[in-house]
N, C-alpha and C positions, 0 to 999 in steps of 0.2 A: 191686272191688266197689263197689257202687252208692252211692252219696250218700245222707245219711237224709234220709227222708221233712221234708216241712216243717209243720208243727202250729201251729195260730192258739194255743193253749191252753196248749203247753207241755206237756202231758199225755205222761210215756213206754207203750206199753203194751208189754207183750213177754208170748208163752206163757208164759211163766215164771211170771206173774204170778199165773196160775190155781192154783198149788200153795197160793198164800195161804187158798186157800178151806178146805181140809185142817184145818186148826184150830179155824176156824169151825164145819163140821159136828162136829167133837167137843164142841162146847157146847149142844149140842142134848140137854134134859137126860132125856127119853124114853129114851134108845139105851143111857143106862147108870144108871138110876135103880130099882135092885135089891140086893139085898145080895149075892147069889151070884153066881159063884162068889168063896169070899175068897184071898187070897194071902198067906203069910205073918198072918194073922189079922187081916188088913186087910180091910173088906167091898172088893165090886169095885168099889163108888160111890167110893171113894174112890182106891183105886189106880190106877182108870181115870182120872181126874183128874189126878192125880202124872205116869201115862205120855203123857196128851193135852199136860202141860208140855214133854215132852221131844221130843213130835212137832212140837209147833209152833217148840222152838229150833231143830229141825233142818229145816223147813221155811223159816222166814224166811230162815236160814243159807245154803241152796241158790240160792232165789232173790236174795238180795244178790251172793252168788259167780259166779251166771250172768248178774246184770244190770248189774252194776257198770263194765263197759267200755263198753256201748253207749253212744253219742251224747246229749249233749243238747242241745235248740234253746232258744237264749236266749228271752228273755221279748220280745214287740215292743214298738216303741219306742225312745226314746233310754235310754241308759244313765241310773240314777239318782244324782244327786250328793249327797256327803253329807249337806251341808246339806238336801237336799232331802228326805233320809231321816231327819233328824233327830226326833224327835216332841217334843222341848224349845222348837227353834226357833221352832213354832207359838204359842206359851204368852207 
């Protein structure tokens, strides 16, 4: 297995992240700004949004499951000390 690439920014990239665009595309209102077809008496506008929530949860869960084991690169520079990170110490 090849060692992970060193990244100066510490941002992780995975092709699985593209799946997170699906819930964003569901937010484009002209796609679903109509009343028909109805589902159980509910206009399309409402049941499409409800279905979009489920699709968003599924997409986010899949991306999390597929990327959780990828290694991360630590931030460059020395590790912060508790006293350096304490915001109250500067007051």
